[in-house]
C-alpha positions as CSV (number, residue, x, y, z in Angstrom):
1,M,88.7,140.8,175.1
2,I,90.0,141.2,171.5
3,L,88.1,140.5,168.3
4,V,90.2,139.7,165.2
5,F,88.8,139.9,161.7
6,G,91.0,137.5,159.8
7,G,90.8,134.9,157.0
8,T,94.2,136.1,155.6
9,T,97.9,135.6,156.1
10,E,97.8,138.7,158.4
11,G,95.0,137.2,160.3
12,R,97.0,134.0,160.9
13,R,100.0,136.1,162.0
14,A,97.8,138.2,164.4
15,A,96.6,135.0,165.9
16,E,100.1,133.8,166.4
17,V,101.0,137.0,168.3
18,L,97.9,136.7,170.5
19,E,98.4,133.0,171.2
20,E,101.8,133.7,172.8
21,V,100.2,135.0,176.0
22,G,97.6,132.3,176.6
23,S,94.7,134.7,177.0
24,S,91.3,134.3,175.3
25,Y,90.3,136.3,172.2
26,Y,87.9,135.9,169.2
27,Y,88.9,135.2,165.6
28,S,86.3,136.0,162.9
29,T,86.2,134.9,159.3
30,K,83.5,135.3,156.6
31,T,83.5,131.8,155.2
32,G,85.1,129.6,157.9
33,E,87.3,128.0,155.2
34,Q,90.7,129.2,156.5
35,E,92.7,126.4,158.0
36,L,93.9,127.6,161.3
37,T,94.5,126.0,164.7
38,L,93.6,128.1,167.7
39,H,94.1,127.1,171.3
40,Y,93.3,130.3,173.2
41,G,91.3,132.0,170.5
42,V,87.6,131.3,170.0
43,R,86.6,131.0,166.3
44,T,83.5,132.6,165.0
45,D,82.5,132.3,161.3
46,G,80.0,134.1,159.1
47,A,79.8,137.6,157.7
48,M,78.9,140.4,160.2
49,D,76.9,143.5,159.2
50,G,77.0,146.5,161.5
51,E,74.2,145.4,163.8
52,A,75.6,141.9,164.1
53,M,79.0,143.3,164.9
54,R,77.5,145.7,167.6
55,Q,75.6,142.8,169.2
56,F,78.8,140.6,169.2
57,I,80.8,143.3,170.9
58,R,78.2,143.9,173.6
59,E,77.7,140.2,174.3
60,H,81.4,139.4,174.5
61,A,82.7,142.6,176.1
62,I,85.0,143.4,173.2
63,R,87.4,146.2,174.1
64,L,89.8,146.1,171.0
65,M,89.4,145.1,167.4
66,V,92.1,144.0,165.0
67,D,91.3,144.3,161.4
68,A,93.5,141.8,159.6
69,A,91.0,141.2,156.7
70,H,91.9,141.4,153.0
71,P,92.8,145.0,151.9
72,F,90.1,144.8,149.2
73,A,87.3,143.9,151.8
74,A,86.1,147.5,151.6
75,T,82.7,147.0,153.0
76,L,84.0,145.1,156.1
77,H,86.6,147.8,156.7
78,Q,84.0,150.5,156.5
79,T,81.7,148.6,158.9
80,I,84.4,148.1,161.4
81,G,85.3,151.8,161.3
82,E,81.7,152.9,161.8
83,V,81.0,150.4,164.6
84,A,84.3,151.3,166.3
85,S,83.5,155.0,166.1
86,D,80.0,154.5,167.5
87,M,81.0,152.3,170.3
88,R,84.3,154.1,171.0
89,I,86.4,150.9,170.6
90,P,90.0,151.2,169.3
91,V,91.0,149.4,166.1
92,I,94.4,148.1,165.0
93,R,94.6,147.7,161.2
94,Y,97.1,144.9,160.4
95,E,98.1,146.1,156.9
96,R,100.2,144.3,154.4
97,I,103.6,145.4,153.2
98,Y,103.5,146.7,149.6
99,P,106.5,147.0,147.2
100,P,106.8,150.4,145.4
101,R,104.5,150.7,142.4
102,D,106.4,149.6,139.2
103,P,105.9,152.2,136.4
104,D,106.0,149.4,133.8
105,I,102.7,148.0,135.2
106,T,99.4,149.5,134.1
107,W,97.7,150.7,137.3
108,I,93.9,151.1,137.4
109,D,91.4,152.3,140.0
110,D,88.4,150.4,138.8
111,Y,87.6,147.2,136.8
112,R,86.1,149.4,134.0
113,Q,89.5,150.8,133.3
114,V,90.9,147.5,132.0
115,P,92.2,148.2,128.5
116,T,90.2,146.5,125.7
117,D,93.0,146.4,123.1
118,I,93.9,142.8,124.2
119,H,92.6,139.5,122.9
120,S,92.8,137.5,126.1
121,L,93.0,138.3,129.9
122,L,93.8,136.1,132.8
123,A,92.0,137.6,135.8
124,T,93.4,136.6,139.2
125,T,91.3,139.1,141.2
126,G,89.1,136.6,142.9
127,V,85.7,135.0,142.3
128,Q,83.8,138.1,143.5
129,S,85.2,140.1,140.6
130,I,83.8,137.9,137.8
131,S,80.6,139.9,137.5
132,K,82.6,143.1,137.3
133,L,84.6,141.8,134.3
134,K,81.7,140.4,132.2
135,W,81.6,143.6,130.2
136,L,85.0,142.7,128.8
137,E,83.6,139.6,127.2
138,A,81.0,141.7,125.5
139,E,83.9,143.7,124.0
140,G,85.3,140.5,122.5
141,V,88.0,139.9,125.1
142,K,88.5,136.2,126.1
143,V,88.6,136.2,129.9
144,I,90.0,133.3,132.0
145,Y,89.2,133.5,135.7
146,R,91.8,132.0,138.2
147,I,90.0,131.1,141.4
148,L,90.5,128.9,144.5
149,N,89.8,125.3,143.8
150,R,87.0,124.8,146.4
151,E,83.3,124.0,146.0
152,S,82.0,127.4,147.3
153,S,84.2,129.4,144.9
154,I,83.3,127.3,141.8
155,R,79.6,127.6,142.7
156,L,79.8,131.3,143.0
157,A,81.7,131.6,139.7
158,H,79.0,129.7,138.0
159,E,76.3,131.9,139.5
160,Q,78.1,134.9,138.0
161,G,78.0,133.4,134.5
162,A,81.5,131.8,134.3
163,T,81.8,128.5,132.4
164,D,84.0,125.6,133.3
165,E,86.2,126.4,130.3
166,Q,86.8,129.9,131.7
167,L,88.0,128.6,135.1
168,C,91.5,127.7,136.2
169,F,92.8,127.3,139.8
170,F,95.5,128.9,141.9
171,E,96.5,125.4,143.1
172,E,97.6,124.4,139.5
173,E,101.3,124.8,139.0
174,N,101.4,126.5,135.6
175,M,99.8,129.9,134.8
176,P,97.5,129.8,131.7
177,E,98.6,131.6,128.6
178,A,97.0,135.0,127.9
179,D,97.9,138.4,126.4
180,A,97.5,140.2,129.7
181,I,97.0,139.5,133.4
182,L,94.9,141.4,135.9
183,L,96.2,141.4,139.5
184,K,95.1,143.0,142.7
185,E,97.7,145.1,144.5
186,S,97.8,142.4,147.2
187,G,101.2,143.1,148.8
188,L,104.1,140.8,149.6
189,S,102.0,138.3,151.5
190,G,99.5,138.1,148.7
191,G,102.3,136.9,146.3
192,F,102.1,140.1,144.1
193,V,105.8,140.1,143.3
194,E,105.9,136.4,142.4
195,K,102.8,136.8,140.1
196,V,104.3,139.8,138.4
197,E,107.6,137.9,137.8
198,E,105.8,134.9,136.4
199,A,103.7,137.0,134.1
200,R,106.8,138.9,132.8
201,E,108.5,135.6,132.0
202,K,105.5,134.7,129.8
203,G,105.6,138.1,128.1
204,M,102.1,139.2,129.4
205,Q,101.0,142.8,129.8
206,I,100.5,143.4,133.6
207,I,97.4,145.3,134.8
208,A,97.1,145.9,138.5
209,L,94.0,147.2,140.5
210,K,95.2,149.6,143.2
211,R,94.4,148.8,146.8
212,P,91.8,151.0,148.5
213,Q,93.4,154.2,149.7
214,W,91.0,155.2,152.5
215,L,92.6,152.7,154.9
216,M,95.9,154.5,154.7
217,V,94.6,157.9,155.9
218,N,91.8,157.0,158.3
219,G,92.9,158.6,161.5
220,Q,90.8,156.3,163.7
221,W,93.0,153.3,163.1
222,S,96.3,152.4,164.5
223,M,98.3,151.0,161.6
224,V,100.8,148.2,161.8
225,N,102.3,145.9,159.2
226,G,104.0,143.2,161.2
227,P,103.8,141.1,164.3
228,Y,106.1,143.3,166.5
229,G,104.1,146.4,165.6
230,L,100.8,144.5,166.4
231,R,102.1,143.4,169.8
232,R,103.3,146.9,170.7
233,A,99.9,148.4,169.6
234,V,98.0,145.9,171.7
235,E,100.3,146.7,174.7
236,K,99.4,150.4,174.2
237,L,95.7,150.1,173.6
238,L,94.9,147.2,175.9
239,P,97.9,147.0,178.4
240,E,96.5,144.2,180.5
241,F,96.3,141.7,177.7
242,F,100.1,141.0,177.7
243,P,101.3,140.7,181.3
244,L,104.8,141.7,180.2
245,H,105.5,144.4,177.7
246,S,108.1,144.5,174.9
247,G,110.9,146.9,174.4
248,L,113.4,148.2,171.9
249,T,116.9,147.1,171.2
250,T,119.8,149.6,171.4
251,G,120.0,149.0,167.6
252,T,116.5,150.2,167.0
253,C,117.1,153.2,169.3
254,A,120.2,154.1,167.4
255,T,118.4,153.8,164.1
256,A,115.5,156.0,165.2
257,A,117.9,158.7,166.4
258,A,119.8,158.5,163.1
259,I,116.6,158.8,161.1
260,A,115.5,161.9,163.2
261,A,118.9,163.6,162.9
262,T,119.0,163.0,159.2
263,R,115.6,164.3,158.5
264,R,116.4,167.4,160.5
265,M,119.7,168.1,158.7
266,L,118.4,167.4,155.2
267,Y,114.9,168.6,155.3
268,G,114.4,170.7,158.4
269,E,111.9,168.2,159.8
270,T,111.7,167.4,163.6
271,P,109.0,164.8,164.0
272,A,108.3,163.5,167.5
273,E,108.0,160.0,166.1
274,V,109.7,158.3,163.2
275,A,109.0,155.0,161.4
276,V,111.8,152.5,161.7
277,L,112.1,149.6,159.2
278,L,112.9,146.4,161.2
279,P,115.0,143.5,159.8
280,N,111.8,141.5,159.2
281,G,110.5,144.1,156.8
282,E,107.9,145.7,159.0
283,T,107.9,149.3,160.3
284,I,107.2,150.5,163.8
285,P,106.8,154.0,165.2
286,V,109.5,155.1,167.6
287,T,109.5,158.3,169.8
288,V,112.5,160.6,169.3
289,G,113.8,163.9,170.6
290,Y,116.3,166.6,169.7
291,G,119.3,168.3,171.3
292,D,122.0,170.7,170.1
293,G,123.3,169.1,167.0
294,Y,121.9,165.6,167.6
295,A,118.7,163.6,167.9
296,Y,118.1,161.0,170.5
297,C,115.9,158.0,171.4
298,V,115.4,156.9,175.0
299,K,116.0,153.1,175.4
300,E,112.8,151.4,176.3
301,A,113.3,147.9,177.7
302,G,109.7,147.2,178.5
303,D,109.4,144.6,181.2
304,D,112.7,142.9,180.3
305,P,115.3,143.5,183.0
306,D,118.1,145.5,181.3
307,V,120.7,147.9,182.7
308,T,120.4,150.0,179.6
309,N,116.7,150.8,180.2
310,G,116.2,154.6,180.1
311,I,119.5,155.5,178.5
312,E,119.7,158.1,175.8
313,V,121.0,156.8,172.5
314,R,122.1,159.8,170.4
315,A,122.9,160.3,166.7
316,K,124.9,163.1,165.0
317,V,124.8,163.4,161.3
318,E,127.3,165.2,159.1
319,K,128.0,165.3,155.4
320,A,131.0,163.2,154.4
321,T,132.8,161.8,151.3
322,Q,131.2,158.4,151.8
323,F,128.5,156.7,153.9
324,E,129.8,155.9,157.4
325,I,128.5,154.6,160.7
326,C,130.8,155.6,163.6
327,G,130.8,155.2,167.4
328,G,131.2,158.2,169.6
329,N,131.4,158.6,173.4
330,G,129.8,155.9,175.4
331,V,129.9,153.3,172.6
332,G,132.5,150.6,173.2
333,R,135.2,149.3,170.8
334,F,136.2,145.8,170.0
335,T,139.6,145.0,171.5
336,L,139.7,141.3,170.6
337,L,139.2,139.2,167.5
338,G,136.0,137.2,166.8
339,F,133.4,139.9,166.2
340,D,131.7,141.1,163.0
341,Y,134.2,143.9,162.7
342,P,137.9,144.2,163.3
343,V,139.7,145.3,166.5
344,G,139.4,149.0,167.0
345,E,136.0,149.4,165.4
346,A,133.0,150.7,167.2
347,A,130.9,148.0,168.9
348,I,127.9,148.5,166.7
349,N,127.0,145.0,165.5
350,K,126.2,143.9,162.0
351,G,122.4,143.8,162.4
352,P,122.1,147.4,163.8
353,R,124.5,148.7,161.1
354,E,122.4,147.2,158.4
355,M,119.3,148.6,160.0
356,I,120.8,152.1,160.2
357,R,122.1,151.9,156.6
358,K,118.8,150.8,155.1
359,N,116.7,153.4,157.0
360,I,119.1,156.3,156.3
361,L,119.4,155.5,152.6
362,A,115.6,155.6,152.4
363,V,115.5,159.0,154.1
364,M,118.4,160.4,152.0
365,N,116.6,159.6,148.8
366,H,113.2,160.7,149.9
367,G,113.5,164.4,149.1
368,D,113.9,166.4,145.9
369,S,117.7,166.1,145.8
370,P,119.1,162.7,146.8
371,H,122.2,162.7,149.0
372,D,124.9,160.0,148.7
373,S,127.2,160.5,151.6
374,L,126.7,161.0,155.3
375,R,128.5,160.2,158.5
376,I,126.3,158.8,161.3
377,T,127.9,159.0,164.8
378,I,126.2,157.1,167.5
379,S,126.9,158.0,171.2
380,V,125.5,157.1,174.6
381,P,125.9,159.5,177.6
382,N,127.4,157.6,180.6
383,G,127.8,154.6,178.3
384,E,131.2,153.7,179.7
385,E,129.9,153.5,183.3
386,I,126.8,151.6,182.2
387,A,128.9,149.0,180.3
388,K,130.7,148.1,183.6
389,R,127.5,146.4,184.7
390,T,127.3,144.3,181.5
391,F,129.4,141.4,180.1
392,N,131.1,143.7,177.6
393,P,134.5,144.0,179.5
394,R,134.7,140.2,179.7
395,L,134.1,140.0,175.9
396,G,136.8,142.5,175.2
397,I,134.4,145.5,174.4
398,E,135.9,148.5,176.2
399,G,134.9,152.1,176.6
400,G,131.1,151.8,176.5
401,I,128.1,149.7,175.7
402,S,127.5,147.8,172.4
403,I,124.8,148.6,170.0
404,I,123.0,145.3,169.4
405,G,119.8,143.6,168.4
406,V,118.9,141.1,165.7
407,S,115.1,141.6,165.5
408,G,115.0,145.2,166.7
409,I,112.5,144.3,169.4
410,V,113.0,142.9,172.9
411,K,110.4,140.4,174.0
412,P,110.1,140.6,177.7
413,F,110.4,137.4,179.7
414,S,111.2,136.7,183.3
415,E,112.8,133.3,183.8
416,E,109.6,131.9,185.1
417,A,107.5,133.5,182.3
418,F,109.9,132.2,179.6
419,I,109.8,128.7,180.9
420,D,106.1,128.9,181.1
421,S,106.0,130.1,177.5
422,I,108.0,127.0,176.4
423,R,105.5,124.8,178.1
424,K,102.6,126.6,176.5
425,C,104.2,126.3,173.0
426,M,104.8,122.6,173.5
427,E,101.2,122.1,174.8
428,V,99.9,123.8,171.7
429,A,102.1,121.6,169.4
430,K,100.9,118.4,171.2
431,A,97.2,119.4,171.4
432,S,97.0,120.5,167.8
433,G,98.5,117.5,166.2
434,S,100.9,119.9,164.5
435,L,103.7,117.6,165.3
436,T,102.9,115.9,162.0
437,D,103.0,117.4,158.5
438,G,99.4,116.6,158.0
439,Q,100.2,113.9,155.3
440,S,102.8,111.5,156.5
441,V,102.0,111.0,160.2
442,A,104.3,108.0,160.5
443,L,107.3,109.9,159.3
444,Q,106.9,113.0,161.4
445,S,105.0,111.6,164.3
446,E,105.2,113.7,167.5
447,R,108.2,115.8,166.6
448,V,109.1,119.1,168.2
449,V,112.1,121.1,167.0
450,I,113.6,123.3,169.8
451,N,116.0,126.1,168.9
452,S,117.5,129.1,170.6
453,G,115.9,131.8,168.4
454,G,114.9,133.0,165.0
455,K,118.3,132.5,163.3
456,S,118.8,128.9,164.3
457,E,115.1,128.2,163.6
458,R,115.5,129.5,160.1
459,F,118.4,127.2,159.4
460,V,116.8,124.1,161.1
461,K,113.5,124.5,159.2
462,T,115.4,123.4,156.0
463,M,115.7,120.0,157.6
464,Y,112.0,119.8,158.3
465,P,110.2,121.8,155.5
466,D,106.9,120.0,156.0
467,L,106.5,120.7,159.7
468,P,104.1,123.5,160.6
469,Q,105.1,126.6,162.6
470,Q,103.7,125.2,165.8
471,A,106.3,122.4,165.8
472,F,109.1,124.9,166.3
473,V,109.6,126.0,169.9
474,E,112.2,128.5,171.1
475,Y,114.1,127.6,174.2
476,G,116.2,130.7,174.5
477,N,118.8,129.5,177.0
478,Y,116.6,127.0,178.9
479,I,117.6,123.8,177.2
480,G,117.3,121.6,180.2
481,D,113.8,123.0,181.1
482,A,112.6,122.5,177.5
483,L,113.7,118.9,177.5
484,K,112.1,118.2,180.9
485,I,108.8,119.7,179.7
486,A,108.9,117.6,176.5
487,N,109.3,114.5,178.7
488,E,106.5,115.5,181.0
489,L,104.2,116.0,178.1
490,G,105.2,112.7,176.6
491,I,106.6,114.1,173.3
492,K,108.4,111.2,171.7
493,N,110.8,112.9,169.2
494,I,112.8,116.1,169.9
495,T,115.2,117.8,167.6
496,L,117.6,120.2,169.4
497,G,119.1,122.9,167.1
498,V,122.0,124.6,168.7
499,M,124.7,127.0,167.6
500,L,128.3,126.7,168.8
501,G,128.2,129.5,171.4
502,K,125.5,127.6,173.4
503,A,126.7,124.2,172.3
504,V,130.1,124.4,174.1
505,K,128.4,125.5,177.3
506,L,125.9,122.7,176.9
507,A,128.6,120.1,176.2
508,A,130.2,121.1,179.5
509,G,127.0,120.2,181.3
510,N,125.4,123.7,181.5
511,L,121.7,123.1,180.8
512,D,121.0,126.9,181.2
513,T,123.3,128.7,178.8
514,H,122.5,132.3,179.8
515,S,125.6,134.4,180.1
516,R,124.5,135.4,183.6
517,K,124.8,131.7,184.6
518,T,127.9,130.5,182.7
519,T,130.6,131.4,180.3
520,M,132.7,129.4,177.9
521,D,135.1,127.0,179.5
522,K,138.2,127.3,177.3
523,A,139.9,124.3,179.1
524,F,137.0,122.1,178.2
525,V,136.9,123.4,174.6
526,Q,140.6,122.6,174.3
527,Q,139.8,119.1,175.6
528,M,137.1,118.6,173.0
529,L,139.6,119.8,170.3
530,Q,142.1,117.1,171.4
531,E,139.4,114.5,171.3
532,A,138.7,115.4,167.7
533,G,142.4,115.2,166.9
534,I,142.8,119.0,166.4
535,S,145.8,120.9,167.7
536,I,145.3,124.7,167.7
537,D,145.8,127.5,170.3
538,I,142.7,129.1,171.6
539,S,144.2,131.0,174.5
540,D,143.3,134.4,172.8
541,M,139.9,133.3,171.6
542,T,136.9,135.5,172.8
543,L,133.9,133.9,171.3
544,A,133.2,130.2,170.6
545,R,132.1,130.9,167.0
546,E,135.7,131.8,166.2
547,L,136.4,128.1,166.2
548,W,134.7,127.6,162.8
549,E,137.4,129.9,161.3
550,R,140.3,128.4,163.3
551,I,139.6,124.7,162.9
552,P,140.9,123.3,159.6
553,E,138.1,122.3,157.2
554,C,139.0,118.7,157.5
555,G,138.6,118.9,161.3
556,R,135.2,120.5,161.5
557,I,133.1,117.4,161.1
558,P,135.1,115.4,163.8
559,F,134.9,118.4,166.2
560,A,131.2,118.8,165.6
561,H,130.7,115.1,166.4
562,V,132.6,115.5,169.6
563,V,130.5,118.5,170.7
564,I,127.3,116.8,169.8
565,H,128.3,113.6,171.7
566,H,129.0,115.6,174.9
567,C,125.7,117.6,174.5
568,Y,123.9,114.3,174.1
569,E,125.4,112.9,177.3
570,H,123.8,115.7,179.3
571,C,120.5,116.0,177.4
572,A,119.4,112.5,176.6
573,P,118.8,111.5,180.3
574,L,116.2,114.3,180.4
575,L,114.2,112.6,177.7
576,P,114.2,109.0,178.9
577,N,111.1,108.0,177.0
578,G,111.8,109.8,173.7
579,E,114.3,110.0,170.9
580,L,116.7,113.1,170.8
581,T,118.4,114.4,167.7
582,I,121.0,117.1,168.1
583,L,121.9,119.4,165.2
584,L,124.9,121.7,165.5
585,I,124.6,124.8,163.3
586,D,127.5,127.0,162.1
587,D,127.2,130.8,161.4
588,N,126.5,130.1,157.7
589,G,123.7,127.7,158.4
590,K,125.6,124.5,157.7
591,I,124.2,121.7,159.9
592,Y,126.2,118.9,161.5
593,E,124.6,115.8,163.0
594,V,125.8,112.4,164.1
């Protein structure tokens, strides 16, 4: 059993991670005022002191705590630490991501350090800080307090001596005028960057209260700053909570090896673990090792079936005239058109290249003397043999494996488990009423948006900006199963977002688009082109997405309509009692619909 201390954006994200598996856990907030829908989590509200926390842990057999509370909730953090130490319970701290401290901002450690050479101050540090800032009023400074517009906050503000004239609310669109603004170092999720930008536009002096530092060095805590790190930490500390464990992409392994090799060459460091910055902005620890002239990372697939599990991904680093990422032995090369890079280039996809570049540039500029130019060579022992057991040869990638991965993390799903996860997500959406936007029920009644993954979901969300996260369900490759489940659950409106690679398979009647089950039927694609009145040669085409470049711009809409029509023919019968909308998405996020 897990106990989460939330009430924050991080708390909400922690709940989303734990909800994925369908196991029970507890979610605790101080006030009970956070809007949050839980289906497997049990909510408990009210502040806990040390004794109350100990009693709760004993009564509910808590074996792991997740501290996702506000970074400035110092008393709560300290209580969690003391109780965890006494009861020998591990704690995961879900910390925020913080931008580097801007030297143009006045940084303070205590409210008493606010400069007094200002006439007016807008304090956005929360209702609890009002009493700590009253001394400024005695110094003749006009203080305006920006708080949440809710009854409990207004009452507490009045109890601390604030008048109605001194109060304004975060929910109001415009920031009040003042000479200076006082912020908490609340991180990216706390809107710190946006508040700073708005204050600068108004010409305000910016004063920021530093976040408590003890959290960053307390050795009893496992520190994470994102959902993937949280899942992996839970898998490590409470292995049975997630029945299937996550793994690392080859792109993450290559990045970790490159970081280790760079740190050894530039600074003589050989850490056993390095922090890898993932595309979503969070960092995760990754185990590395060292050989003669290279560093390596062993590919960890978790419980995802993968022929690359256990392979060694190596990185060699050399000084060069410019920054380069190269492929060595065991890394394949593109031999056909249609990929992110031209024929002859190493099969290291765009996502992993960007991961390596960002991480290595950070390492290069970390020491006393920044370095501008390095050559990173990625290699995989026995990669050529391993690649023969993948689809790389069919795709025109020869000589080794490809270095891939969009998110950096592999979520493990057997076919049965994945389909079960689709069902759980749809059940959550239906049970929570999250199929509406909370305001216009008639407009968004019972709508679930199914998509293949994070990229397509990001694009489709622009069509439904008012729908909550629960309304978006990932089908992976199991389009047919997702539609059947929606029909079984009686969901009336389904939007299917699909990109062209899966769409051409679906249009041909393949309701499971996994590459193990089906590949693109060029003859059928040629038929659809003819139906759209387009005459082009696709005999040398490798990937369906190449069509967007080959089809004349005037033919893209007719072709998209043909593809959607064929997809609809196969999908609509699976949703006999509902309405199906199909959106075809190109690589740049443009959406086509009939």
